[in-house]
N, C-alpha and C positions, 0 to 999 in steps of 0.2 A: 616424396614428399608431391603435395599440389598447389601450386598459387594461382590466383587468377588474377592475369594478367589483363585483366580489363578495368582492372581498381587498385591503382595503386597503393590505399590508405589500407589495405587488409591483408593481412598476416598469413602466410604458409598454414594450411591446416591438414592433417593427416586425411585422408579418403576416407577413412570408414568411422571418421567421428561423428558422432550427430547432436550438434547442439541440444543442450538440457534444459529448459526454461527459459528462453533465451538467451543463456548464456554461450560466446561461442568459444569454441575447443581450441586449445591451446597445443602447440606441436615442438616436439623434441627437436631441435637441431647437432645433429649429429654430425655434418660437416660442412663449418665455415667456411670452408674454403669455396666449395659447390653453392653454396647456397649465395653468396656475394656473388658468384658468374652467372645468375638468373638473371634475365634482360632485366624486370624487374628493378632489380637491384645497381642503381647508377653507381650510387654513391656510399658511403659508410653515414654519413649526414642524413641520407632519406630512408635509409634503412633505422636507423636508431629513429628518428622522427615518427615515422608506422608504430615501431616497438613503442614508444610512447604514447602516441594515440591509443593502444590498444590497453597499456597498462590504467589509460586514465578511464576505460569504457569500464574496466574488470573494476576500478573503484568506487566510481559510481554506483555500478550494480551492486556492490559490498553494501554501501552506504542505503542504498535502497532496501536490499534484503533485510538489515538493520533497522531499519525506519518500522518495515512489516514486522518483525520478532516485536520492539518494543509498543507498536499499536497491540499485538495479539497479546499480550502481556497484559493489557490494561482495559482490555476488553472484558476480560469476568470482574474488574471493578467495576467498571461502565454499568455492565449489566446489572449489578446489587444496586448501585444509585437509580437505576430506571425502575428497579422493581418497587424501592422503596418509594418515589416517585407515585407510582400507578396505587401503591398501596395508601399513599396518604389520597389521592384523587380518591379511590374506591370509599374512602370512609368520611369526606364529604361529601360523596350522593349521596352514603346509607343514611347520614345526619341532615342530607337539605339544605345545609349552609351553604354561601359563598367561601369560597378559598382565596383569602388577599395572597398575593403571589409579587416577587419582584423577579423584572427577565434583564438581560443584558443586552443592550443592542450596540453596543461597541465597547473599548477598552474602557474602562471608569462612569460608564454612563448605563444606568440605569433606568427602569420607566416600569411605575406601580401598575397592578392590575389585578383585576377580582375575575376568577373562574368559576362561571357558575358550573351546580351540581348535571353532570352530564354521564349520560350512559356510554359512548362511545372515547375512545381511546384510541389516538392515532400519534403511531415511532416513526420519526423519521429514519430511516436505515442508511441513506448513503446518499448519491445521486439518484434523482428520480426516482425512489422509491421508499413508499409511505406504506408499513403494516398498520391496519384497523381492527385493535383489538377487541371482539365481543365482551361483555360484561363476565360472565362464566369462564371466560379462556384465556385474558388477561393474564394474570398471575401463574397459572400452568403453564402458560407459553415461554414468559423469563424465569422461572423454576427449573428449568430441565437445563 
């Protein structure tokens, strides 16, 4: 087993272990006495503190992955809602009428708005990404 003498907060990691998805590999300690005799391990408290820090990193990564899974589960529902809104906008465009709506500005704060008939729908996909859908393709893109 190898340890990083330059960084006392890192735990020993097997040389052949490579982190996957940014998750640091953990190693199995076969000989605790030999591990405790390494230069980085001055006292039990120091070692336990490093192990606790590593466990906190794993808990944070677990929570992050759970959050990503939850967002992935909700993605089809959000796409269905987006498809319904686009169809509603398309129906308003085809009829030539303005569409009255309410938009949420903040919690418990809404504003009335009127959407004029338009041939362009832009969807915000995330940080700095906007998808401009053309009239014929907008429903087919969301229906995939």
